[in-house]
C-alpha positions as a Markdown table, in Angstrom:
| # | Residue | x | y | z |
|---|---|---|---|---|
| 1 | Unk | -13.6 | 10.1 | -3.7 |
| 2 | Unk | -10.4 | 10.6 | -1.7 |
| 3 | Unk | -10.9 | 10.6 | 2.0 |
| 4 | Unk | -8.9 | 13.8 | 2.8 |
| 5 | Unk | -6.2 | 15.9 | 1.3 |
| 6 | Unk | -3.8 | 18.5 | 2.7 |
| 7 | Unk | -4.3 | 22.0 | 1.5 |
| 8 | Unk | -2.3 | 23.1 | -1.6 |
| 9 | Unk | -0.5 | 25.7 | 0.5 |
| 10 | Unk | 0.8 | 23.1 | 2.9 |
| 11 | Unk | 0.8 | 19.7 | 1.1 |
| 12 | Unk | 2.8 | 18.1 | 3.9 |
| 13 | Unk | 0.8 | 19.6 | 6.7 |
| 14 | Unk | 3.8 | 19.4 | 9.0 |
| 15 | Unk | 3.6 | 15.6 | 9.1 |
| 16 | Unk | 5.8 | 14.8 | 6.1 |
| 17 | Unk | 9.3 | 15.4 | 4.8 |
| 18 | Unk | 8.5 | 14.6 | 1.2 |
| 19 | Unk | 7.5 | 10.9 | 1.4 |
| 20 | Unk | 9.0 | 10.4 | 4.9 |
| 21 | Unk | 6.6 | 10.5 | 7.9 |
| 22 | Unk | 8.1 | 12.7 | 10.6 |
| 23 | Unk | 6.8 | 10.5 | 13.4 |
| 24 | Unk | 8.4 | 7.3 | 12.2 |
| 25 | Unk | 12.0 | 6.2 | 12.9 |
| 26 | Unk | 13.7 | 6.1 | 9.4 |
| 27 | Unk | 15.8 | 3.1 | 8.4 |
| 28 | Unk | 16.2 | 3.2 | 4.6 |
| 29 | Unk | 15.9 | -0.2 | 2.8 |
| 30 | Unk | 17.6 | -0.9 | -0.5 |
| 31 | Unk | 14.6 | -2.9 | -1.5 |
| 32 | Unk | 12.5 | -0.4 | -3.5 |
| 33 | Unk | 12.0 | 1.0 | -6.9 |
| 34 | Unk | 10.2 | 3.7 | -8.8 |
| 35 | Unk | 6.4 | 3.6 | -9.2 |
| 36 | Unk | 5.0 | 3.4 | -12.7 |
| 37 | Unk | 4.5 | 6.8 | -14.4 |
| 38 | Unk | 1.2 | 8.3 | -13.4 |
| 39 | Unk | 0.6 | 5.7 | -10.6 |
| 40 | Unk | -2.0 | 7.1 | -8.2 |
| 41 | Unk | -1.3 | 6.0 | -4.6 |
| 42 | Unk | -4.8 | 5.2 | -3.3 |
| 43 | Unk | -4.5 | 1.9 | -1.4 |
| 44 | Unk | -3.1 | 0.9 | 2.0 |
| 45 | Unk | -2.2 | -2.8 | 2.4 |
| 46 | Unk | -1.9 | -4.1 | 6.0 |
| 47 | Unk | 0.4 | -7.1 | 6.8 |
| 48 | Unk | 1.5 | -9.0 | 9.9 |
| 49 | Unk | 5.1 | -10.2 | 10.5 |
| 50 | Unk | 7.3 | -11.5 | 13.2 |
| 51 | Unk | 10.7 | -13.2 | 13.0 |
| 52 | Unk | 11.0 | -15.9 | 13.9 |
| 53 | Unk | 7.2 | -16.4 | 13.7 |
| 54 | Unk | 5.6 | -15.6 | 17.1 |
| 55 | Unk | 8.6 | -14.1 | 18.7 |
| 56 | Unk | 8.5 | -10.3 | 19.3 |
| 57 | Unk | 10.9 | -7.6 | 20.3 |
| 58 | Unk | 14.0 | -8.3 | 18.3 |
| 59 | Unk | 15.5 | -6.5 | 15.4 |
| 60 | Unk | 15.1 | -9.3 | 12.9 |
| 61 | Unk | 12.3 | -7.6 | 10.9 |
| 62 | Unk | 14.4 | -4.5 | 10.5 |
| 63 | Unk | 17.4 | -6.7 | 9.4 |
| 64 | Unk | 15.2 | -8.5 | 6.9 |
| 65 | Unk | 14.1 | -5.3 | 5.3 |
| 66 | Unk | 17.6 | -4.0 | 5.1 |
| 67 | Unk | 19.2 | -7.2 | 3.8 |
| 68 | Unk | 21.3 | -7.7 | 6.9 |
| 69 | Unk | 19.6 | -10.7 | 8.5 |
| 70 | Unk | 21.9 | -13.5 | 9.5 |
| 71 | Unk | 20.2 | -16.5 | 7.7 |
| 72 | Unk | 22.0 | -18.9 | 10.1 |
| 73 | Unk | 20.8 | -17.3 | 13.3 |
| 74 | Unk | 17.6 | -19.4 | 13.5 |
| 75 | Unk | 16.4 | -22.5 | 11.7 |
| 76 | Unk | 13.4 | -20.7 | 10.3 |
| 77 | Unk | 15.6 | -18.2 | 8.5 |
| 78 | Unk | 16.9 | -20.9 | 6.2 |
| 79 | Unk | 13.4 | -21.1 | 4.7 |
| 80 | Unk | 13.5 | -17.4 | 3.6 |
| 81 | Unk | 17.3 | -17.1 | 2.9 |
| 82 | Unk | 18.0 | -14.6 | 0.2 |
| 83 | Unk | 14.5 | -13.0 | 0.3 |
| 84 | Unk | 14.6 | -9.3 | -0.6 |
| 85 | Unk | 11.4 | -7.6 | 0.6 |
| 86 | Unk | 10.4 | -4.4 | 2.3 |
| 87 | Unk | 7.4 | -2.4 | 3.5 |
| 88 | Unk | 7.0 | 1.3 | 3.9 |
| 89 | Unk | 6.2 | 1.0 | 7.6 |
| 90 | Unk | 6.5 | -1.4 | 10.5 |
| 91 | Unk | 4.4 | -1.0 | 13.7 |
| 92 | Unk | 5.9 | -2.7 | 16.8 |
| 93 | Unk | 3.8 | -4.3 | 19.6 |
| 94 | Unk | 4.4 | -1.2 | 21.7 |
| 95 | Unk | 3.3 | 1.1 | 18.9 |
| 96 | Unk | 6.7 | 2.2 | 17.9 |
| 97 | Unk | 6.8 | 3.1 | 14.2 |
| 98 | Unk | 9.6 | 2.5 | 11.7 |
| 99 | Unk | 9.8 | 3.6 | 8.0 |
| 100 | Unk | 11.9 | 1.8 | 5.5 |
| 101 | Unk | 10.8 | 3.2 | 2.1 |
| 102 | Unk | 9.9 | 6.7 | 0.9 |
| 103 | Unk | 6.1 | 6.6 | 0.4 |
| 104 | Unk | 6.6 | 8.1 | -3.1 |
| 105 | Unk | 8.6 | 5.0 | -4.0 |
| 106 | Unk | 7.5 | 1.4 | -4.6 |
| 107 | Unk | 8.1 | -0.9 | -1.7 |
| 108 | Unk | 8.2 | -4.7 | -2.2 |
| 109 | Unk | 5.5 | -6.0 | 0.1 |
| 110 | Unk | 2.4 | -7.3 | -1.8 |
| 111 | Unk | 4.0 | -9.6 | -4.4 |
| 112 | Unk | 1.7 | -11.1 | -6.9 |
| 113 | Unk | -1.6 | -9.3 | -6.1 |
| 114 | Unk | -4.7 | -7.7 | -7.4 |
| 115 | Unk | -7.4 | -5.4 | -5.9 |
| 116 | Unk | -10.2 | -3.1 | -7.1 |
| 117 | Unk | -9.7 | -4.3 | -10.6 |
| 118 | Unk | -5.9 | -3.6 | -10.8 |
| 119 | Unk | -2.9 | -6.0 | -10.7 |
| 120 | Unk | 0.5 | -5.4 | -9.0 |
| 121 | Unk | -0.6 | -3.7 | -5.9 |
| 122 | Unk | 2.9 | -2.6 | -5.1 |
| 123 | Unk | 2.6 | -0.1 | -7.9 |
| 124 | Unk | 0.0 | 2.1 | -6.2 |
| 125 | Unk | -0.1 | 1.1 | -2.5 |
| 126 | Unk | 1.5 | 1.9 | 0.9 |
| 127 | Unk | 2.5 | -1.3 | 2.8 |
| 128 | Unk | 2.2 | -1.4 | 6.5 |
| 129 | Unk | 3.5 | -4.3 | 8.6 |
| 130 | Unk | 2.2 | -5.0 | 12.1 |
| 131 | Unk | 4.3 | -7.0 | 14.4 |
| 132 | Unk | 2.3 | -10.1 | 15.0 |
| 133 | Unk | 1.1 | -13.4 | 13.8 |
| 134 | Unk | -1.8 | -13.9 | 11.4 |
| 135 | Unk | -4.9 | -15.0 | 13.2 |
| 136 | Unk | -3.8 | -13.6 | 16.6 |
| 137 | Unk | -4.8 | -10.3 | 18.1 |
| 138 | Unk | -2.8 | -7.1 | 18.0 |
| 139 | Unk | -2.1 | -4.6 | 20.7 |
| 140 | Unk | -4.1 | -1.4 | 21.5 |
| 141 | Unk | -0.8 | 0.6 | 21.0 |
| 142 | Unk | -0.5 | -0.7 | 17.5 |
| 143 | Unk | -4.1 | 0.4 | 16.5 |
| 144 | Unk | -3.4 | 3.8 | 18.0 |
| 145 | Unk | -0.3 | 4.2 | 15.8 |
| 146 | Unk | -2.0 | 2.7 | 12.8 |
| 147 | Unk | -4.9 | 5.1 | 13.0 |
| 148 | Unk | -2.7 | 8.1 | 13.2 |
| 149 | Unk | -0.6 | 6.8 | 10.3 |
| 150 | Unk | -3.6 | 6.1 | 8.1 |
| 151 | Unk | -5.0 | 9.5 | 8.8 |
| 152 | Unk | -1.6 | 11.1 | 7.9 |
| 153 | Unk | -1.4 | 9.1 | 4.7 |
| 154 | Unk | -4.9 | 10.3 | 3.7 |
| 155 | Unk | -3.7 | 13.9 | 4.1 |
| 156 | Unk | -0.9 | 13.4 | 1.6 |
| 157 | Unk | -2.2 | 10.8 | -0.8 |
| 158 | Unk | -5.6 | 10.1 | -2.3 |
| 159 | Unk | -6.4 | 7.0 | -0.2 |
| 160 | Unk | -9.6 | 5.3 | -1.2 |
| 161 | Unk | -9.0 | 1.7 | -0.1 |
| 162 | Unk | -7.6 | -0.1 | 2.9 |
| 163 | Unk | -7.1 | -3.9 | 2.6 |
| 164 | Unk | -5.2 | -6.8 | 4.1 |
| 165 | Unk | -2.5 | -8.8 | 2.3 |
| 166 | Unk | -5.1 | -11.6 | 2.5 |
| 167 | Unk | -7.5 | -9.5 | 0.4 |
| 168 | Unk | -5.0 | -8.5 | -2.3 |
| 169 | Unk | -3.4 | -12.0 | -2.6 |
| 170 | Unk | -6.3 | -14.4 | -1.5 |
| 171 | Unk | -5.3 | -18.0 | -1.2 |
| 172 | Unk | -1.6 | -17.1 | -1.2 |
| 173 | Unk | -1.6 | -14.9 | 2.0 |
| 174 | Unk | -3.6 | -14.9 | 5.2 |
| 175 | Unk | -2.3 | -11.9 | 7.0 |
| 176 | Unk | -3.1 | -9.9 | 9.0 |
| 177 | Unk | -5.8 | -12.5 | 9.6 |
| 178 | Unk | -8.8 | -13.0 | 11.8 |
| 179 | Unk | -7.2 | -11.4 | 14.8 |
| 180 | Unk | -7.2 | -8.0 | 13.2 |
| 181 | Unk | -10.1 | -5.8 | 14.3 |
| 182 | Unk | -11.3 | -4.2 | 11.1 |
| 183 | Unk | -14.4 | -2.6 | 12.7 |
| 184 | Unk | -12.2 | -1.0 | 15.3 |
| 185 | Unk | -10.0 | 0.6 | 12.6 |
| 186 | Unk | -13.0 | 1.8 | 10.7 |
| 187 | Unk | -14.6 | 3.4 | 13.8 |
| 188 | Unk | -11.4 | 5.1 | 14.9 |
| 189 | Unk | -10.8 | 6.5 | 11.4 |
| 190 | Unk | -14.4 | 7.4 | 10.8 |
| 191 | Unk | -14.1 | 6.2 | 7.2 |
| 192 | Unk | -17.1 | 4.7 | 5.3 |
| 193 | Unk | -17.5 | 0.9 | 4.9 |
| 194 | Unk | -16.7 | 0.8 | 1.1 |
| 195 | Unk | -13.1 | 1.9 | 1.9 |
| 196 | Unk | -12.5 | -1.5 | 3.6 |
| 197 | Unk | -12.7 | -5.1 | 2.3 |
| 198 | Unk | -16.2 | -6.4 | 1.8 |
| 199 | Unk | -17.5 | -8.1 | 4.9 |
| 200 | Unk | -14.6 | -7.0 | 7.0 |
| 201 | Unk | -16.6 | -4.2 | 8.6 |
| 202 | Unk | -20.3 | -3.7 | 9.2 |
| 203 | Unk | -22.2 | -1.8 | 6.6 |
| 204 | Unk | -22.9 | 1.9 | 7.4 |
| 205 | Unk | -26.2 | 2.3 | 9.3 |
| 206 | Unk | -26.6 | 6.0 | 8.3 |
């Protein structure tokens, strides 16, 4: 069962301009494509990212997602030179929100992946990157933005699952990692435990 849907008379509910969220800073990425025909967007995939790893506050992530990163600017960038990736959203440490890809389109964030019995999670998911390092904690401002964004996504799309990159690509990815507070996200959203990865949140007591 979908968590929440906007009314048919106002499908965007004042929050959306088609697949663009009105409360995010738009910065279109060239790294996207069409979703498969009849794909149902029902999954949110959470990631963590910082460039270089562990350094915050720069514009390197935005440059990565728009193919304008200077690969010679830092030794680490040589390891990812030529990488073409994107996410729909990026949440900075201070809660600032950026959007790179129309949510109706397919962003390149999950890679080889599978979840809830389906492969290729990019086909039917929304990718959200949190500025941070896997295994370390995230800021209160990021959770506040993330909660609002997830709620808005559930008003436009039939969201039924929220998972981490580590859950859709186990063994290959570890983000957002042990520092991410899944129970906090569940409590703030008020969504039931089955929406989230198994063992990531406590079972409902109702």
